[in-house]
C-alpha positions, 0 to 999 in steps of 0.5 A: 105194752107191746103190740104184735100183728099176726100173719095171715097164716102160720106154717113154721117159717123162719119169720114165724119162729122169730115172732113166736120167740118174741111173744114168749119173751114178752110174756116172760118180761111183761106177762101180757101183750096185745094183738092188733085187730084186723078191720073185720075183727074190730067190726065183730068186736064192736057188734058184740060190745053193742049187743052186750050193752043192749042186753045188760040194759034190761031189767034184772028180772028179765036178765035173770031168766037166761040161766041154765041148770045144765050149763054155766052159760047164761046170766050171772048177777053182780055179787054172785061171783066170789073171789077169795071169799069176797063178792065181785061187782060185775054182771056177766053173760057166759057163753060156753059151747052151745050143745043141743039137748039131743047131744049124747053128752047132755042126755048122759048127764055130763056136767056143764053140757047143754044149750046156751040160753040165748036172750035173742037171735041178734045177741047170739049172732053177734057173740058167735061172730066174735067167737069165730074171730078170736078163735082164729087168733087163738089157733094162730097164737098157739102155733106161734107159741109152740114154735117159740117154745121149740116144740112141734107147731101143732103141739098145742093146737092138738089139745084144742081140737073141739076145744071148750072155747068160751067167753065171759061178756062183762059189764062193770058198774061205775064205782060207788062211795063204798067200793071200787072192787070189780073183780079181785086178784086171780089167775085164769084157769085155762090155756089162753085169754084173749080180751077186748075192752071198751075205752073206759079202762079198769084192768090191772095185771101183775107182771112176773117178778123175779124170785116171787113164788107163783102158786099152781092154781090147778091144785085146790090147796094153792088157789091164786084167788086174792093173791097179791091183791094189795101188793105192788107191782100192778100195771094198768092196762091202758085201753087202746082201740082195735087191739086184743090183750093176751095173756097165759092161763094156768094150763099154759103155766102147767104145760111149760113147767112154770116157764110161762106164768099165769098172769094175775089180774084184777079189775077196779071200777071206774067213774063210769060203767065198763064193758069187756069181752074175755075169751078163753081158748081152751083144750077139749073138755075130755082132754088130759093135759100133760107137761111138754117135757113129758112128765107123768102129772096130768090135768083132766081139763073137763074136771078142772073147768068144772071144779073152778066153776063150782068153786066160783058159783057155789050157790048157782042152780048149775052147781047144785044139780052137778052135786045133787046128781053126782055128775062129776062121777061121769068124768071118772069114766 
């Protein structure tokens, strides 16, 4: 797998443009690349993984306290998440934007908005430090990708001002005699995925296959959940120290008219437990994303995000409140 070192800044130089084209070409061929972590980034990731292990070692009743009916931030028990109608076997703590109860979007009843139910201050500090580091990577990558696509350097980062950046902190159990399924095959709903994993391994990605149709996961009738689950090729992502794995999500496929395809991936359980951090660098909640070629079709990111989460967690208290209070109507305004 190709690994790139990012510059300290991206300003549109000839070197930046060459690097941007290399990133694009690698995604087109492999569906994924790696970014080398700096010492500071690697340290922040290590602290976040350590806090993740500490949190998930708590008892289930204690972990289950950290749930919100306002936001999808918080604990998700193994088996609660569903992909293609089948339960996934991962524990998750989701960290969405931490929005105080006094914020007008919360008092007005916007779906998915509210404070993160942090387990403790140590966990919060570690996750926020990691989010800052990968957020800077996300902004650099989007500038480079824009240059590689031949559009203005800020064409993508304009979408991510006040972005709905979030992270899924995951623990996978060791495989059992009855299952090796961690997470079923799917594509990710957002713009850009930047992931860190420990040394255990379990992530598989499907590269672009010439002539193979790819669905438009933002359309309900074209869900990618379960797509190609048992059909080769799938490539194992070998764990490497001090790197981040990066691949496009559905929004980037939509923006580029399918030039960059959202990368299908899945997780198989290993012979011991595994910890990962999956960060999503996203547009602002209220932004309507339109194709780079100027087409009329648009995706309202907040509605898209909410639809995806209500679909994945149909029985979660957050989903029930959204439906019972008609909170989706606010997005129509």
